[in-house]
Every structure is written in structure tokens, then in C-alpha cells.
C-alpha positions in Angstrom: 29.6 -9.9 -5.2 27.3 -9.2 -8.1 23.8 -10.6 -7.9 22.5 -10.1 -11.5 24.3 -10.5 -14.8 22.8 -9.4 -18.0 23.6 -9.8 -21.7 21.9 -9.7 -25.1 22.2 -12.3 -27.9 20.6 -13.2 -31.2 18.5 -16.4 -30.7 18.9 -19.4 -33.0 17.4 -18.6 -36.4 16.8 -15.1 -35.3 17.9 -11.7 -36.4 17.0 -9.4 -33.4 18.8 -9.4 -30.1 17.1 -10.9 -27.1 18.0 -10.2 -23.4 19.1 -12.7 -20.7 19.3 -11.9 -17.0 21.0 -14.4 -14.6 20.2 -14.0 -10.9 22.1 -15.4 -7.9 19.4 -16.8 -5.6 21.9 -17.2 -2.8 22.1 -13.4 -2.7 18.5 -12.6 -3.7 15.1 -13.2 -2.2 11.9 -13.5 -4.3 8.5 -12.1 -3.7 5.2 -12.3 -5.7 3.2 -9.1 -6.0 -0.4 -9.5 -7.0 -2.7 -7.3 -9.1 -6.4 -6.6 -9.4 -6.3 -7.9 -13.0 -4.0 -10.8 -12.4 -4.8 -12.8 -10.5 -7.8 -10.5 -9.9 -9.5 -9.0 -6.8 -8.2 -6.7 -4.2 -6.9 -6.9 -0.6 -3.4 -8.2 -1.3 -0.6 -7.2 1.2 2.0 -7.3 -1.6 0.7 -5.3 -4.6 1.8 -2.3 -6.6 3.3 0.1 -5.8 6.5 -1.2 -4.2 6.7 0.4 -0.8 9.8 2.3 0.5 10.6 -0.5 3.0 10.8 -3.0 0.1 12.5 -0.5 -2.2 15.4 -0.3 0.3 16.5 -3.9 -0.7 15.0 -4.1 -4.2 17.5 -5.3 -6.9 15.3 -6.4 -9.8 11.7 -6.9 -10.8 10.0 -8.5 -13.8 6.6 -9.3 -15.2 4.4 -12.3 -14.3 2.3 -14.4 -16.6 -1.0 -14.2 -18.5 -4.3 -13.0 -17.0 -5.7 -16.1 -15.2 -8.4 -16.7 -17.8 -5.7 -17.3 -20.3 -3.0 -18.9 -18.1 -5.0 -22.2 -17.8 -3.5 -22.6 -14.3 -3.8 -21.6 -10.7 -2.6 -18.9 -8.3 -1.8 -19.1 -4.6 -0.6 -16.3 -2.4 -0.8 -14.9 1.1 -2.6 -18.1 2.3 -5.3 -17.7 -0.3 -6.0 -20.1 -3.2 -7.2 -17.6 -5.8 -7.4 -20.2 -8.6 -7.0 -24.0 -8.3 -3.5 -25.3 -8.9 -3.3 -27.6 -11.9 -1.1 -30.7 -11.9 1.5 -30.7 -14.5 1.3 -26.9 -15.2 4.4 -24.7 -15.3 4.8 -23.1 -11.9 6.8 -20.4 -10.2 7.0 -21.3 -6.5 8.2 -19.0 -3.8 9.1 -20.1 -0.3 9.0 -18.4 3.1 12.8 -17.9 3.1 12.6 -16.2 -0.3 13.8 -19.1 -2.3 12.3 -19.5 -5.8 11.8 -22.6 -8.0 10.3 -23.3 -11.4 8.9 -26.6 -12.5 5.9 -28.8 -13.3 3.3 -28.8 -10.4 3.1 -32.1 -8.7 6.3 -33.4 -10.3 9.1 -31.0 -9.8 7.4 -28.7 -7.2 4.8 -29.4 -4.6 2.8 -27.7 -1.9 4.6 -27.7 1.4 4.2 -25.7 4.6 7.0 -23.4 3.5 5.3 -22.4 0.2 4.0 -18.8 0.2 3.2 -18.3 -3.4 2.5 -20.3 -6.6 2.0 -18.7 -10.0 1.1 -21.0 -12.9 1.2 -20.2 -16.6 0.5 -22.8 -19.3 2.7 -25.9 -19.4 6.5 -26.3 -19.1 8.6 -24.8 -21.9 11.9 -26.5 -20.8 12.2 -29.8 -19.0 15.4 -31.8 -18.2 17.5 -29.1 -19.9 15.8 -29.3 -23.3 12.8 -27.6 -25.0 9.6 -29.6 -24.4 7.9 -31.3 -27.3 5.2 -28.6 -27.4 7.8 -25.9 -27.4 9.4 -27.5 -30.5 6.1 -28.2 -32.3 4.7 -25.9 -35.0 1.7 -25.1 -32.8 2.9 -21.7 -31.6 -0.7 -20.6 -30.8 -0.6 -23.1 -27.9 1.6 -20.5 -26.2 -0.9 -17.7 -26.2 -2.6 -15.3 -28.5 -0.2 -12.8 -30.0 -0.7 -9.3 -31.5 -0.6 -8.8 -35.3 2.3 -7.1 -37.0 0.8 -3.6 -36.6 -2.1 -4.0 -34.2 -3.2 -5.9 -31.1 -6.9 -5.8 -32.1 -8.7 -9.1 -31.8 -9.6 -8.9 -35.5 -6.0 -8.8 -36.6 -4.2 -12.2 -37.1 -1.4 -12.8 -34.6 2.2 -13.4 -35.6 4.4 -16.3 -34.5 7.5 -14.1 -33.7 6.4 -11.7 -31.0 7.5 -10.3 -27.7 7.8 -13.2 -25.3 9.3 -13.6 -21.9 10.3 -16.7 -19.9 11.8 -17.8 -16.6 13.7 -20.8 -15.5 16.2 -22.3 -13.0 19.6 -23.8 -13.6 20.9 -27.1 -12.1 22.6 -25.1 -9.3 19.5 -23.0 -8.4 20.2 -19.8 -10.2 17.2 -18.0 -11.8 17.2 -17.0 -15.5 14.9 -14.5 -17.2 14.7 -14.1 -20.9 12.8 -11.8 -23.2 12.9 -10.7 -26.8 10.8 -8.8 -29.4 10.7 -11.4 -32.2 10.6 -14.8 -30.6 8.7 -18.0 -31.3 8.2 -20.5 -28.4 11.1 -22.7 -29.4 13.5 -19.7 -29.6 12.5 -18.6 -26.2 13.1 -22.2 -24.9 16.5 -22.3 -26.6 17.5 -19.0 -25.1 16.8 -20.4 -21.6 18.6 -23.7 -22.3 21.7 -21.8 -23.6 21.7 -19.9 -20.3 21.8 -23.3 -18.4 18.1 -23.6 -17.6 16.9 -27.2 -16.7 13.3 -26.3 -16.0 11.6 -23.3 -17.6 8.3 -21.7 -18.5 6.8 -18.9 -20.6 5.7 -15.7 -18.8 3.7 -12.9 -20.4 3.9 -12.1 -24.1 3.0 -9.3 -26.6 4.5 -5.7 -26.7 2.7 -4.3 -23.7 3.6 -6.6 -20.9 7.2 -8.1 -20.7 9.7 -6.0 -18.7 12.8 -6.7 -16.7 14.4 -3.9 -14.7 17.3 -3.6 -12.2 17.8 -0.8 -9.7 21.0 0.8 -8.6 20.6 3.7 -6.0 23.4 6.3 -6.0 24.2 5.5 -2.3 24.4 2.2 -0.4 21.4 3.2 1.8 19.3 4.7 -1.1 16.0 3.4 -2.3 15.3 1.7 -5.6 13.1 4.0 -7.7 12.2 4.7 -11.3 15.1 7.2 -11.7 17.7 4.6 -10.9 16.1 1.7 -12.8 17.5 0.2 -16.0 15.7 -2.1 -18.4 17.2 -5.2 -19.8 15.7 -4.3 -23.2 13.7 -1.4 -24.6 10.2 -2.4 -23.8 6.9 -0.5 -23.6 6.7 -0.8 -19.8 9.4 1.0 -17.9 11.4 0.6 -14.7 8.8 2.8 -12.9 6.0 0.4 -13.7 6.3 -1.5 -10.4 6.1 1.8 -8.4 2.8 2.9 -10.0 -0.4 2.7 -7.9 -2.4 2.0 -11.1 -0.4 -1.1 -12.1 -2.8 -4.0 -11.9 -0.8 -7.0 -13.1 1.2 -9.5 -11.0 5.0 -9.3 -10.9 8.0 -10.7 -9.1 10.7 -8.8 -7.2 14.2 -10.0 -6.3 15.7 -8.3 -3.2 19.0 -8.3 -1.5 19.3 -10.9 1.3 20.9 -9.6 4.5 24.6 -9.8 4.5 26.1 -12.8 6.2 28.3 -12.1 9.2 
């Protein structure tokens, strides 16, 4: 059985192909890795680099959200509330059994004894299977500060169509990741909806941060590593990012669940 399916497609009103990855959460277990820049601080058990024990089951990994000062939301992991969780914010929620959900905090997802991680980033991008009103509005700056056409300097005006990534869940619980190099917020939302997402959110944006990679060791008992990683799209970050000691941002891994007897 295959756990991840990938494809590329041109988004509505677009000209450049974006990438979509569909993940079977019945076969995959999620984990949040924290960084010294996002959420900030040190002392996390799960942080870069991915260790050999985890690499033995690693199937895919992808970027998290904005630095917390820009995310306008909260962060909870390893029993620690790093930043307060904000009601209504778009949230990735991971449970002790490796299940993962996406939704509005306090409405679609809530704190329970089985929650082990919550990563918030802005407000929902997709709700009830359709782009939210803010996603469809002309206020693209509400979805983060973007780089300019040729520079990411603060003095350079940002552009609406920029690298963006997003995450969502389907009605039957599958996980969908999307990214593209020339997306506005509505196009990102529409990509997720076309892949069956009923609740979705924006993750990180701009050229230097989005990346989705899958790993396929040469042998059944081999380890995931940079040499056997493949990116969904050609991005600045590479498949080895999550194995670098110096990587300081948060990310999510999807690992193979034990085979059922």
C-alpha cells in the first residue's frame, strides 16, 4: 500500500505548476519537531536533526509555519505551552497516537489529554470545504509579508503571487500538503479544496522556507537520509534540511506506522 501520492497542477488563474501531496494518515504517524527560532528556545526532545531511530520509519517531512511573532497564534509541545493558544486560529493538532488534525482552535479542534502538540498559524484558509472569506478577499497582505520580485529586503515591496504552502484534512481524515512558487492566498486555498480538503491553513511562505520531501531508502530496513530524499517541487531548502543540526525552524514528520498483523 502506498502512503503518499504526489502530483503537480496549474492552479486556477495561474500559469506555474504547484505541487500537491496526499498522505494516508491510517498508514502514517505525525510528529512536530521544534526549533530554536520557531517556536524559539532550546531543550526540545524533538528537534533537528532527525535521529537514526526516527529515520528508520520516516516517510515524509515538511515545513511548519511562520516565526511565532508573525504567526499571531500559539504553540504547545512536549507538555510545554510556549505561546498561548488563540481561539479561532488555524491549528495543526497532533495526538499521542500520531493522528493529526487541522482546524479552528476551540471549534474544530480542542485541548484534550491525548493532544501532544498544537501549532497555530494565522486564521483558517479553508473551512467547510470552501476558501474562507479572508482567503477570497483582496487583502493578500493579511496572509503574511512576502518578498519582492527580486529581493526579500524589508525595503522592497512584496508581491501577491509568491511561494506559499498550506496544509489541510479531507472529510475522511487524509492529510494534504500544497505548495507553489506563484500563489496568492485564494489560489492556495483552491488547490487544497480541489484535493478534497474540508479544513485548511496556510503554512510558511516566501522562497526560503517551504519544502516537502519524501524518503525512499534502497532497502526495506534502510534509513531515510538526504541521499534518498525527493522534493515535491524544486525549492531552496532540500531533502537534507531536516537532518541538519543547524536547522532552527519547526517542521512536521510523517512516519510509517507499525504493520498490522
